[in-house]
C-alpha positions in Angstrom: 116.5 89.8 85.3 113.1 91.4 84.0 113.1 94.4 81.8 111.1 97.7 82.1 110.1 99.4 78.8 108.0 102.5 77.9 105.3 101.4 75.4 103.0 102.9 73.1 99.8 104.3 74.5 97.5 101.6 73.0 99.2 99.0 74.9 98.6 100.8 78.3 94.7 100.9 77.6 94.9 97.2 78.3 96.3 98.2 81.9 93.1 99.1 83.7 93.5 97.6 87.2 95.5 98.7 90.3 99.2 98.9 90.2 99.5 98.1 86.4 99.6 101.0 84.3 97.5 104.6 84.6 99.3 107.6 85.6 102.8 107.7 86.7 102.1 110.0 89.8 103.7 108.3 92.6 106.3 109.1 95.3 108.9 107.0 97.2 107.3 105.3 100.2 107.3 107.0 103.5 105.8 105.5 107.1 103.4 107.6 108.8 102.7 107.1 112.5 99.3 106.7 113.8 97.4 110.2 113.9 98.7 111.5 110.9 97.0 108.9 108.8 93.5 108.1 108.6 92.3 107.8 112.6 90.0 104.8 112.8 87.1 106.3 114.4 84.7 103.5 116.0 81.2 103.5 115.7 78.5 102.6 118.3 79.3 98.9 118.5 81.9 97.3 120.9 84.9 95.9 119.9 85.5 92.9 117.3 87.8 91.7 114.9 90.8 89.9 113.4 91.5 87.7 110.2 93.3 87.6 106.8 92.2 86.9 103.1 90.9 88.6 100.0 90.0 87.9 96.6 93.4 86.2 96.4 93.2 85.6 100.0 96.4 85.2 102.3 95.1 82.8 104.8 93.8 83.2 108.4 95.6 84.8 111.2 96.9 83.3 114.3 95.0 83.2 117.7 93.8 86.1 119.4 92.1 87.2 122.5 88.9 85.8 123.2 87.3 82.2 123.0 87.8 80.2 120.0 84.4 78.9 118.6 84.2 75.3 117.6 81.1 74.0 115.6 79.9 70.7 116.8 82.0 68.1 115.1 83.4 70.7 112.8 87.3 70.7 111.7 87.0 74.2 110.1 84.8 77.3 109.7 85.0 78.5 106.2 83.8 82.4 105.7 82.9 83.6 102.2 83.0 87.4 101.6 80.5 89.0 99.2 82.0 91.2 96.3 84.1 94.2 96.3 82.9 96.9 98.7 80.0 94.9 99.7 77.3 95.3 102.6 75.9 91.7 101.6 77.1 90.0 104.5 79.4 87.1 105.1 78.3 83.4 104.3 79.6 81.0 107.1 79.7 77.2 106.8 81.0 74.5 109.3 83.2 71.9 107.7 82.9 68.1 109.0 85.9 65.8 108.8 84.5 64.1 105.1 84.2 67.8 103.7 80.7 68.3 103.9 79.6 71.7 104.9 76.6 73.1 106.8 75.5 76.6 106.9 76.2 78.3 110.2 73.2 79.7 112.2 72.7 83.2 111.1 74.4 82.9 107.6 74.7 85.1 105.9 75.2 87.8 108.6 74.6 91.1 107.5 76.9 94.1 107.1 80.1 95.0 105.3 81.6 91.5 103.9 84.4 92.2 101.4 88.1 91.2 102.0 87.1 89.0 104.8 89.9 87.9 107.3 89.6 85.8 110.5 91.2 84.7 113.5 90.1 82.5 116.4 88.1 85.3 118.0 86.8 87.5 115.4 86.0 88.1 111.4 86.7 91.2 109.8 85.1 92.5 106.6 85.0 95.9 104.8 82.5 97.9 102.7 85.6 99.9 101.1 85.3 102.7 103.8 84.5 101.0 107.1 85.7 97.9 108.6 83.4 95.7 110.5 84.5 93.3 113.2 82.2 90.2 113.9 82.8 88.1 117.2 83.0 84.4 116.5 80.3 82.3 119.1 80.8 78.9 119.8 79.1 77.6 116.9 81.2 79.7 114.5 78.2 82.1 113.7 79.0 85.8 113.8 77.9 88.9 115.7 78.6 92.4 114.6 80.7 93.9 117.4 82.3 97.0 115.9 82.2 99.2 112.9 85.3 101.6 112.1 86.0 104.0 109.5 89.4 103.3 108.2 90.3 105.3 105.4 91.4 108.9 104.6 89.7 111.4 102.4 90.7 113.5 99.2 89.4 117.1 98.8 86.8 117.2 96.3 85.0 120.3 95.3 82.8 118.7 93.1 81.8 115.9 95.5 79.0 115.8 98.0 80.4 117.1 101.1 83.5 118.5 99.5 85.5 115.3 100.1 85.9 111.9 98.4 87.1 108.7 100.5 90.1 106.5 99.6 89.0 102.6 99.0 90.2 99.5 100.8 91.1 97.2 98.1 92.7 94.1 100.0 93.1 93.2 104.0 95.5 91.0 105.4 96.2 89.5 108.8 100.0 88.8 110.3 100.5 85.2 111.6 99.8 86.2 115.3 96.2 87.4 114.2 97.0 90.9 116.0 97.7 93.0 113.1 95.5 94.0 110.0 97.1 95.5 106.9 94.5 97.5 104.6 95.8 98.2 101.3 94.2 101.6 100.4 93.7 103.5 96.9 94.0 107.2 97.4 93.6 107.4 93.5 96.0 108.6 90.9 98.0 105.3 91.3 98.6 106.5 95.2 98.4 103.2 97.2 99.2 102.6 100.7 99.3 100.0 103.3 97.6 101.0 106.5 98.2 98.9 109.7 95.6 98.5 112.6 96.3 96.9 115.8 93.2 94.5 116.1 93.8 92.6 119.2 90.7 93.5 121.0 88.6 93.2 117.7 88.5 97.0 117.0 90.8 98.5 114.5 92.9 101.0 115.9 95.3 102.8 113.5 99.1 102.3 114.0 100.0 104.1 110.8 100.7 103.7 107.1 103.3 103.5 104.5 103.3 104.8 100.9 102.2 106.3 98.4 103.7 103.5 96.1 102.0 102.6 92.7 103.7 99.1 93.5 101.4 98.4 96.6 98.9 96.6 94.8 98.2 93.1 96.7 97.3 91.7 99.8 100.4 90.9 102.0 102.2 87.5 102.8 104.2 87.0 105.8 107.5 85.1 106.2 107.2 82.0 108.6 108.9 83.8 111.5 106.5 87.1 111.0 109.5 89.4 110.8 108.8 90.2 107.1 105.9 91.0 104.7 105.7 90.8 101.0 103.3 91.9 98.3 103.5 92.5 94.4 103.0 95.1 91.8 103.8 95.8 88.1 103.3 99.4 87.5 103.9 100.0 83.6 105.3 96.5 83.5 108.0 97.2 86.0 108.4 93.7 88.1 108.1 94.3 91.8 108.2 92.1 94.5 107.6 94.3 97.5 109.1 93.6 100.9 109.1 95.0 104.2 110.5 94.5 107.7 107.6 94.1 110.3 108.8 96.5 113.4 108.1 96.4 117.0 104.7 98.4 116.8 103.9 96.2 113.7 104.6 99.2 111.2 106.5 98.4 108.1 110.0 99.7 106.8 110.9 98.6 103.1 113.6 96.3 102.5 115.4 95.2 99.0 114.2 91.7 97.9 114.8 90.5 94.4 114.6 91.9 91.0 114.7 88.5 89.3 111.5 87.0 87.8 110.9 83.4 86.8 111.3 83.9 83.0 109.5 80.7 82.2 108.8 81.8 78.6 112.6 83.1 77.7 114.7 86.4 78.5 112.7 88.4 75.7 109.4 89.0 77.6 108.1 91.3 79.9 106.9 89.7 83.3 104.2 90.6 85.8 103.7 88.8 89.3 99.9 87.7 89.6 100.4 85.6 92.9 102.4 84.6 95.7 102.3 82.3 98.8 104.8 81.5 101.5 105.8 78.1 102.7 106.6 77.2 106.3 109.7 75.6 104.7 111.2 79.1 104.3 110.4 79.6 100.8 107.9 81.7 98.8 106.5 80.7 95.5 105.5 83.4 92.9 103.2 83.0 89.9 103.6 85.3 87.1 102.6 86.0 83.5 104.6 86.8 80.3 102.8 90.1 79.0 100.5 89.6 75.9 100.3 86.1 76.7 97.6 84.0 78.5 99.8 81.8 80.3 101.1 81.3 83.9 104.6 80.5 85.1 105.7 79.9 88.6 109.3 80.3 90.6 110.7 79.5 93.8 112.4 82.3 96.1 114.5 81.1 99.4 113.7 83.8 102.1 117.1 84.5 103.4 117.4 85.9 107.2 117.5 89.5 106.3 114.2 89.3 104.6 115.7 89.5 101.0 114.7 86.9 98.4 117.1 84.5 96.2 115.4 83.0 93.2 116.4 79.5 93.0 117.9 77.7 90.2 115.9 75.3 88.2 112.7 76.3 90.2 111.0 78.4 87.2 108.4 76.4 85.2 105.1 76.6 83.2 102.0 75.9 84.7 98.6 74.4 83.1 96.7 77.5 84.3 95.7 80.3 81.9 95.1 84.2 82.5 92.1 86.1 81.1 92.7 88.7 78.4 96.4 89.5 77.8 98.2 88.5 81.0 98.1 92.2 82.5 96.9 92.9 85.9 95.1 89.8 86.5 95.5 87.6 89.6 95.8 83.8 90.4 95.1 82.3 93.7 97.6 80.1 95.5 98.6 78.8 99.2 100.4 76.5 100.9 99.1 73.7 103.0 99.9 74.2 106.8 103.0 71.8 106.5 104.4 74.0 103.6 105.0 71.2 101.3 102.2 71.3 99.3 100.9 74.1 97.1 97.5 74.6 95.5 97.5 77.0 92.4 93.9 78.1 91.3 92.6 80.2 88.5 90.3 80.7 85.6 90.7 77.1 84.2 91.4 74.9 87.1 93.4 74.2 90.3 97.0 72.6 90.0 98.7 71.0 92.8 102.6 71.2 93.2 104.7 69.3 95.9 107.6 71.0 97.4 111.0 69.1 97.1 114.1 69.2 99.2 115.9 72.3 98.0 112.8 74.3 97.4 111.8 73.3 93.7 108.0 72.4 92.9 106.8 69.2 91.4 103.6 69.1 89.6 101.1 66.5 91.0 99.1 65.4 87.7 97.7 68.1 85.6 95.0 70.2 85.5 92.1 69.4 88.0 88.6 70.3 88.7 88.1 72.6 85.6 85.3 74.9 85.2 85.1 77.6 87.6 87.0 81.0 87.6 88.4 80.2 91.1 89.3 83.5 92.9 90.9 82.2 96.1 92.2 79.0 97.5 92.9 77.9 101.1 93.4 74.8 103.5 92.3 73.7 106.6 94.2 71.4 108.9 93.0 68.0 107.8 93.8 67.9 104.2 90.8 69.9 102.7 91.4 72.5 100.0 89.0 75.2 99.9 88.0 77.7 96.7 85.6 79.9 95.9 84.0 80.5 92.3 80.6 82.0 91.0 79.0 78.7 92.0 80.0 79.5 95.5 82.3 77.6 98.0 84.1 74.4 96.7 85.5 72.0 99.3 87.8 69.2 98.0 89.4 66.4 99.7 92.9 66.1 99.2 95.1 62.8 98.8 98.5 63.2 98.1 97.8 66.2 95.5 94.7 64.8 94.2 91.3 66.6 94.8 88.1 64.8 95.1 84.9 67.4 95.3 83.3 67.0 98.7 79.7 65.7 98.7 77.2 68.6 98.4 79.6 70.9 97.1 79.5 73.8 95.5 77.7 75.8 98.4 75.8 78.8 97.1 77.1 82.0 98.8 76.0 85.0 97.0 78.5 86.8 95.0 81.5 85.3 96.5 84.7 87.6 96.2 87.0 86.4 99.4 87.6 83.6 101.3 88.9 83.2 105.0 89.2 79.3 106.4 89.8 79.0 110.2 90.6 75.4 111.3 89.0 74.3 114.6 90.9 71.1 115.1 
């Protein structure tokens, strides 16, 4: 079992990102119904939106109302969001069967473009306070159709207007593509998940849960869509957060597991740095031993009640490395649609794993495609792997875990910060 320790102040200077260090002011989680939290007020534009992604993207959501766009001959559309709290728009690409990419007409779109998510009808992005919905047209291009204020405000006598807005720091779609979950930071380690119905493309507030300092990541969802999972490591306290999705899509906390994949032995402190769910009923979690730059990996069985069981002999050390001292970073990871192949991406390359019978993972070769600092990774339905880095969008052809860079990649996409991929076949 992982351990928690109060460490000297000097160490906590290293903990500068959300959910890892800082003030200990946090309280037990509560669920708030719509109306008592932030009430999303629509702008003048009509409805639009659904999707999933983020810096460490959580994939694209399922189908939603509206017509599904399909670029001529394209097997997927890839949408790249630009930086945190950005209004620099969204870059769109049509992906051909051979992995080559063509810029979608009108790309980049203008407007909020961070933490992009998508489903068959809409793409969503944020500028940190507002969520913009973009309707997808037949060729995959985007037309902004909604603009919704989606945060609460703190009282702030020294701020202009006497208030200070909360900040959206991640967005995720459930498998249906109907519900958007936004991670919002109220300051002082008070973090919340807000839930929005986005079935018609415009976010309608359902409620929120929080505050908790452990709510610090995008959410991923069980194969049956009944449970949601995130992670945190506040003051080095290992935490895989779990929630039951209620009938109205609100979240109720559940117990998951306190067991960490201790790849470097039991005398270490571990923080989770990434997670991905397989359609085979397993969740892979990447972690790091604090004060190292190494990355480990373990696999949990998702039980019928949503709890997690760390599988024996599933813990391993990867070839990836973390920046700094292993505190507060993230790696990108995503299973293919079959749930049998895992792509793990970070600052020094991509590593591929095969899910074996019983849930353990086997590496397919060593580190591949080194060079960029990969921020997100996703798949389409025809064996392409997508990643983003400082050079833009990378598209790889996957052959049994061996990646080959597609012709023309990488593709410039501004200051790439998030990725959403929508298979069109």
